[in-house]
Residue frames as qw, qx, qy, qz and C-alpha x, y, z in Angstrom:
[[0.179, 0.103, 0.852, -0.481, 129.01, -24.72, -70.09],
 [0.549, 0.381, 0.176, -0.722, 125.92, -23.46, -71.88],
 [0.550, 0.385, -0.603, -0.429, 126.74, -25.59, -74.93],
 [0.135, 0.121, -0.967, 0.179, 127.17, -28.67, -72.75],
 [0.342, 0.258, 0.660, -0.618, 123.78, -28.20, -71.10],
 [0.584, 0.452, -0.130, -0.662, 122.13, -27.52, -74.45],
 [0.401, 0.342, -0.817, -0.232, 123.77, -30.68, -75.87],
 [0.024, -0.026, -0.948, 0.315, 122.41, -32.76, -72.98],
 [0.338, 0.353, 0.541, -0.685, 118.91, -31.25, -72.78],
 [0.449, 0.388, -0.285, -0.753, 117.81, -30.76, -76.41],
 [0.369, 0.098, -0.872, -0.307, 117.70, -34.48, -77.32],
 [0.027, -0.209, -0.885, 0.414, 115.53, -35.20, -74.25],
 [0.280, 0.452, 0.382, -0.756, 112.80, -32.61, -74.77],
 [0.496, 0.536, 0.669, 0.134, 110.06, -32.56, -77.43],
 [0.251, 0.946, 0.171, 0.116, 110.53, -28.84, -78.17],
 [0.729, -0.178, -0.004, 0.661, 114.30, -28.27, -78.46],
 [0.256, 0.545, 0.183, 0.777, 113.75, -24.84, -80.04],
 [0.414, -0.814, -0.197, -0.356, 112.15, -23.68, -76.79],
 [0.785, -0.356, -0.213, 0.460, 115.29, -24.41, -74.74],
 [0.135, 0.875, -0.110, 0.452, 116.79, -21.22, -73.37],
 [0.773, -0.328, -0.290, 0.459, 119.79, -20.90, -71.08],
 [0.001, 0.934, -0.127, 0.333, 121.01, -17.83, -69.24],
 [0.790, -0.025, -0.359, 0.496, 124.50, -17.98, -67.75],
 [0.266, -0.931, 0.112, -0.225, 125.57, -15.94, -64.74],
 [0.808, 0.150, -0.345, 0.453, 129.31, -16.19, -64.10],
 [0.379, -0.901, 0.164, -0.132, 130.97, -15.09, -60.93],
 [0.031, 0.737, -0.671, 0.078, 134.51, -15.60, -59.68],
 [0.140, -0.273, 0.942, -0.139, 134.01, -19.04, -58.20],
 [0.461, 0.320, 0.778, -0.283, 130.54, -20.05, -59.40],
 [0.170, 0.024, -0.600, -0.781, 128.65, -20.49, -62.65],
 [0.423, 0.329, 0.660, -0.526, 124.87, -20.37, -62.47],
 [0.101, -0.038, -0.718, -0.688, 122.88, -21.60, -65.44],
 [0.475, 0.284, 0.482, -0.679, 119.15, -20.92, -65.60],
 [0.060, 0.043, 0.890, 0.451, 117.37, -23.35, -67.90],
 [0.535, 0.315, 0.248, -0.744, 113.98, -22.62, -69.46],
 [0.067, 0.040, 0.920, 0.384, 112.13, -25.32, -71.38],
 [0.460, -0.264, -0.460, -0.712, 108.64, -25.65, -72.79],
 [0.541, -0.320, 0.448, -0.636, 106.19, -26.26, -69.89],
 [0.950, 0.069, -0.063, -0.297, 105.24, -29.63, -71.39],
 [0.726, 0.408, -0.495, 0.249, 108.91, -30.68, -71.39],
 [0.246, -0.647, 0.511, -0.509, 109.52, -29.98, -67.71],
 [0.897, -0.228, 0.253, -0.281, 108.23, -33.42, -66.80],
 [0.877, 0.383, -0.237, 0.167, 110.85, -35.01, -69.06],
 [0.338, 0.568, -0.496, 0.563, 113.57, -33.35, -66.97],
 [0.368, -0.439, 0.491, -0.657, 111.91, -33.56, -63.56],
 [0.905, -0.074, -0.181, -0.378, 110.36, -37.00, -64.03],
 [0.853, 0.054, -0.474, 0.211, 111.66, -40.24, -62.56],
 [0.630, -0.703, -0.207, 0.255, 112.11, -38.54, -59.18],
 [0.019, -0.970, 0.195, 0.144, 114.42, -35.91, -60.64],
 [0.811, -0.228, 0.401, 0.359, 117.07, -38.37, -61.78],
 [0.620, 0.576, 0.278, 0.455, 117.46, -36.85, -65.25],
 [0.012, 0.948, -0.045, 0.314, 117.95, -33.32, -63.97],
 [0.650, -0.690, 0.309, 0.074, 120.26, -34.58, -61.22],
 [0.839, 0.062, 0.349, 0.413, 122.38, -36.46, -63.79],
 [0.422, 0.764, 0.133, 0.469, 122.72, -33.32, -65.92],
 [0.301, -0.921, 0.163, -0.186, 123.74, -31.36, -62.83],
 [0.812, -0.423, 0.331, 0.231, 126.39, -33.99, -61.97],
 [0.731, 0.365, 0.276, 0.507, 127.90, -33.83, -65.46],
 [0.134, 0.901, 0.048, 0.410, 127.90, -30.03, -65.33],
 [0.553, -0.805, 0.213, -0.028, 129.58, -30.08, -61.93],
 [0.846, -0.159, 0.336, 0.383, 132.28, -32.43, -63.18],
 [0.576, 0.573, 0.248, 0.528, 132.91, -30.26, -66.23],
 [0.105, -0.968, -0.035, -0.226, 133.19, -27.08, -64.14],
 [0.621, 0.314, -0.455, 0.555, 136.39, -28.23, -62.45],
 [0.332, -0.105, -0.544, 0.763, 137.31, -26.06, -59.48],
 [0.277, -0.121, 0.006, -0.953, 134.41, -23.70, -59.99],
 [0.302, 0.288, 0.823, -0.385, 131.01, -24.55, -58.59],
 [0.226, -0.049, -0.555, -0.799, 128.34, -24.95, -61.24],
 [0.333, 0.301, 0.739, -0.503, 124.62, -24.95, -60.58],
 [0.128, -0.180, -0.689, -0.690, 121.72, -25.57, -62.93],
 [0.281, 0.302, 0.579, -0.703, 118.31, -24.17, -62.06],
 [0.066, 0.412, 0.790, 0.449, 115.18, -25.10, -63.99],
 [0.086, 0.345, 0.297, -0.886, 113.16, -21.88, -64.11],
 [0.421, 0.661, 0.618, -0.065, 109.88, -20.88, -65.69],
 [0.450, 0.629, 0.314, 0.551, 109.59, -18.35, -68.52],
 [0.155, -0.941, -0.066, -0.292, 109.58, -15.50, -66.01],
 [0.352, 0.571, -0.562, 0.484, 112.84, -16.55, -64.37],
 [0.622, -0.499, 0.348, -0.493, 111.26, -17.97, -61.21],
 [0.136, 0.312, -0.939, 0.061, 112.91, -21.14, -59.94],
 [0.758, -0.230, -0.445, -0.419, 110.68, -24.17, -59.65],
 [0.584, -0.515, 0.510, -0.366, 110.30, -25.89, -56.32],
 [0.468, 0.304, -0.823, -0.101, 111.97, -29.31, -56.25]]
C-alpha cells in the first residue's frame, strides 16, 4: 500500500524526496499517514480536495476487504483539518 501511495503522490508534488509515509496495520484496517513538504500540501488539498480524495479512492479499491485510510499529517504527526 505504501508503494502505491508513493507512486501516486511523488509525481504530483514538487519535492518528492520529502514524501514520507508511515503505515499502521491492524487486523481489518490499514492507516497510512502521509507527510509532504508544507509547500506541496496545496497540490494535494487543492481543487476542493479532489486530488487527495482520488488517491484515497484508489487506495480503498486496492485494499480489498480491509479498510484503508490515508491521512495527510504535518511533520509532527498531527492530522490536518479538512
